N, C-alpha and C positions, 0 to 999 in steps of 0.2 A: 393414264396419260397426264402429265404436267401440264399447267397452264402459262402463257406469256401474255404479254399485254399488245401484241403486235395485231394487225387486221387481216395477216397470212394463214397460212396453214403449218403444224409442228405436226410430224410423225416421225414415229418411232420406227426404223426400218429392221424388219426380223431378219431378213435373209441377207445379211449382209456379203455375204461370199465368205473366201478364207479371212478368219477372224484369230489368228493365233495367239493373241493378246487377250481374246475372250474379253473384248469391249462392247457396251452398248454402243447403238447408231441414232443419232435424233437429227432431223433435219428440218429446216424454217425455208419457207419457200413464200418472199413475200407477194403481194398481190398483182404488184405490175412486174413482175420478173419476165426479162425477155429471153429471146437465147442470145447466146453468145454473152451472159451475165458472167461478172467475175464471185467467186466462190469466197468466203472468209470460213477458216477452220478456228474453232474458238473450244477451247481448253481449259477447264475450270481448274480450280486449286484445292486443296485437300478439305475433306467435309462437305464440299459443294456438291450441287448437283448440277448436270452440263447448262438443260436449260434455263435453270433459276440464275447462272451466274452471267449466260449471254444475255439473258432479260436486264439482269440488274448493271450489267457494266454498259448497256445502250445500244448494243448491238443489234436489238431486234429492231427497236427504231430505227438507227441508220440504214438497217436492210430494207425496212419499207420505203423511206425516205428514197432512197437511192438504187433502188433494184436490185441487189446483190443477193445471192444464197448464204446462209448458214448453214454449215454442217458442225456438229456437238458433238463429238465421241465424249463418251460416258465411263468412268472407272466403275468395277463392280468390287464388292466388299470381299469377294472370294478371292480377290486379285492382292486388294491392301484393304485391312481391315478400317481405315481410316480416309478411304478414297482416292488417296494420293495417286498419281502416275508415277509409273516406278523409273522415274527417270535415272534413277543410281543403280539398276543392273543391267549388265551387258547381254544378258537375254531379251532385254525389252526395249535396249538402246543402239541393236545391232540391224543395221540392213536385212531385211529378209528374214526376221525374226520379230517376234513379241509385238509388243506394245506399238513400235512404230510402224510394222507392218501392215497391221489392223487397220490403224489409221490410214496407211498408204490405198489400202483397197478401199475404204469407204470416201475416200476421195473420189477413185477410179469410178465407182460407181456413180459417186454424185456427178461426176463431170458427163458421165453418159446417160443419167436419167433426166438430168435438167438443162442439157443443152448449154453446159459452161464452158466459156471460153478457158482452154486449158494451159492460156498465156496469161491468163490473171486469178492466180490460185495464191492464195493468201491463208498465213496463219500467226493463231495470236495464244497467250496464255498466261495465267498469273498463278506465280509460287512455284507448285508442282507441276503444274500445268505450264509455267513459263520456263521451267528446266527442261521439259518433254517438247517445248516447242524450237529449245536449240537443239534436241537429240533430232528434230524433223527437219530440222534445216541441214544439218550437218549430215542426217543419212540419205535424205531424198532430194538434193537442192535442184535438182531439175526439175522438180513438182511445182518450185513456189517462185512467183516474182517478188514477195517481198515476207518479211516476218516480224512482229513484235514481242518482245520478252519484258514480262511484268513482273517485278520482283523476284525474278529467276536469278540462273545460274549459268555458266558457259557449259558446252557439251563436253563431258568426262569429265569433269570438276573431282566427281566422284563414283567410283565403280563397284562401292557396297556400303552396307547402311552406317557402320562408324565412319567412313570417310564423307557419306552423306552430311550427317550431324556434324562434323567437323568444319565442314566448308558452308556449312550452314552459319556457322556461330564466329567462323574466322576465315575468311574469303582465302581461297588457295592464290596465289600471283604466279605466274608464269611469262618468261619472254611472250611476247607476241608470235614471235615464229614456231614457238612450242603450241600455244593454244590452237593455231593455224594447224599444225602438222595434225593435230587429233581431227580435225573435219577432214582434212583432204585423203585422210586415212580411211574414214568413214564411207566411201564411194570411189568410184572410178571418176565422178566428176570433176572436168578441169576449167570450169566457168561457162560462163559467167555467172555469179553467184548474186543469190537473192538480196534484196536491200533489207537491213535492219533497224528498227525502232526499240529502244532500251528505254527502260522507265523501273524509278526506282524514290521510293522514299527514304529521306535521309533519317528518320528516326525507326526503321526499322529494326524490331529487334528479335526479328523469327529469321530472315536472311541478311547477312551482313551485305550494306550497300557497299562495299568496294567490288563487288563480285559485277556490278553494272560495269565499271570499268575495265575488269577481265573480259567480259563479253564484249565490249568495244576492242579491246585489244585483238583478241581471236576474229572478229570480222573485219576491222579497218588493215588486218595483215592479209586476209583475204582478198579483198578488194585493190589493194596496194596503193592505198591513200598517203600512207605514214602515219604515225602517230600520233602528231600533232593538228588538232582541229583546226580546220578552215575558218570555222564561226564559233565563236562563244556568245549566246544571247542570256544575259542577266537579268531578272526580272522578278518583282516581289513573288510570286506564286511557283516560279522554276529556275532553274538553269539549264539551257541547254547548248550542248557544243554539237557540230554535225562537222561531218569529213564527206568531201567532195569527190567525185569521178573525175577523169580530166575533161570532161564535158562541163564540170564546172556543178553539175548535179549531185545534190547529195546521196549519197547512200548508205551511210551510217549515221545515226543522232543518237544521244543521250539525254534523256531528262533525266534531272535529279530536285526532287520536290522537297523543299524545306518542311518540318514539321509533319511529315506524314509518315504514317507506320506503316504496317505490312498488309498490302491490298493493292485493288485498283483505284487510280485517282478519278474523281467524278464531276463534275458541274451539275447538278439536277437542277430541276424548275422545269417550267413551262416555256422557256423562249428557244428559238428557232436554233440556237447553238448549244442547246443543252439537254442533256442524255441521260438515262440511268434512273436507278434510285437506290440512296444507300442503303448498305446491310453490312453485317460484320464482312468485314473484308473487302468491302465496295465501300470508299471511305469520300466525303465529302472534300474536296481541295481547292475549288474554285476554279477546276479545271479539267475538261474533258478528255482522257486519253485515247479513248477510243476514237471519237471524232478527230484528233488530231492524227492520230496512228492510219484512218483512213485517207486523210488527206494527204499525209505523206506517201503513203501506195500510190495515190493518183484515183481513188475510189470516191470520193467523196467531193462535188463542189458544191459550196452554200454561195449565196450572194455576198459582196463585198463588206456591207455593213455588219452582217453576222457570222462572218467565216473565222472571226479570231475570237477564244472563249475569254481574254483578256484584253487589255488596250495593248496595242502594237507594242513589244520589248526596245529595248536601244538595240542596234545591233553593233557588237563589238568584236574585230577581228583579233584573231586569236593572240596576234605579236603583243607581248608585253605583259599578256592576261594569264593570271595565274590559273591552271586547269587542275589544280587538286583536288581530289572528290570532298578531303573532307572542306576545304573551301567554298565550294560550290552549293554544300548543302548545308550551309550555316542559316539558320531560320532568320528571317526578319519579322518585325512588329506588324508590319503590315498584312504579310501573309497570313500570322495567326489571328489578328483582327477581323478578315474576311473569310475565313473559314469557321470562328467559334460564331459569326451571327448567322451564316446559312446552318447552322447544327445547334438543334434544341438543345441537347444532352449531349456535349462532346463524352466520348470513351475514355475511360478511366481505367479499365482493364489493361495488363499486360497482355497482349494479343501472342506475343512468343512466347509466353512460359505457358500460356494454355496450350499451343498448337505443339510444344515439343512436349508436354508432358503426356498428352493424349496419343502421340507418335509413340513414345517410348513406351505408354502401355500397351499399345496394339503391337509394337515389334515389329512391324512394316514386314511381316513375312508373309508370302504366300500362300 
């Protein structure tokens, strides 16, 4: 049994019910979880294990603090030799089949077992887990109040292995209406749609950062917000774009983190607003993506003096502000200096090359 640093209970559930995707199921219950708690489904990236990723990304600490439950599906090597969720295979990303249906069944069991509030189910994932998050939001949108895609890809950006490599290295671009049509065709759902948070490192060499903008196009079209963001927040550590519904509340947001490679952005340390532990693909950025995602979803409230991982950014309305992804992604001196102070030995290896070589060697075949 893997270990996490939380004070609650980590279990592997062997009798998961219908499991056409043949995934493992782990669940973390915090010590003070109450009836009608929220549920966060956490999907790991390639080469990672479920509990280790959830712990390293800070989700276990957040669950302890705010009393929500974690569900952590895990890939098996018999499905994918590199432990990637098969986000590019129609048999695993079609409602009623494969891995998406296994995850849906695990959610149903957890909601029943742990007395979860079914209106407060959320999902997030990194890389292949991020792309599978897109697939879950598309195939079972009625299940989720919100999602977060980190270094991931739009739903149905690829439907086979060659297409997956291509869209990872060179993003596929489509009109927003075409992206949205792919989601609408995935189920009979007519709305409302989950709110979505999108995160990507500007220096990601494994998954083209342009994919973040394409995910935003997919979900802003579904929400009917229009393609022009209602808000642009420039900051030394990130640039955030947000699109709001008619009531003025943001329903889609996108963070581009300058200087960041392929991984989940962290702000590690012992502070009240610091979570997680740096590791491969869990990258010190001076910014806790997990905390910000939980706040965006409305399941984490912290005192005002500790609520922001960084000083409040200046808020600039989108009128007259360039929203070109390359512009938003431009690294700043302040960003690099802050991150390098926190990381004793900055990574020098090419993460993208390592992952791509491993994927090619493995063949990504079931």
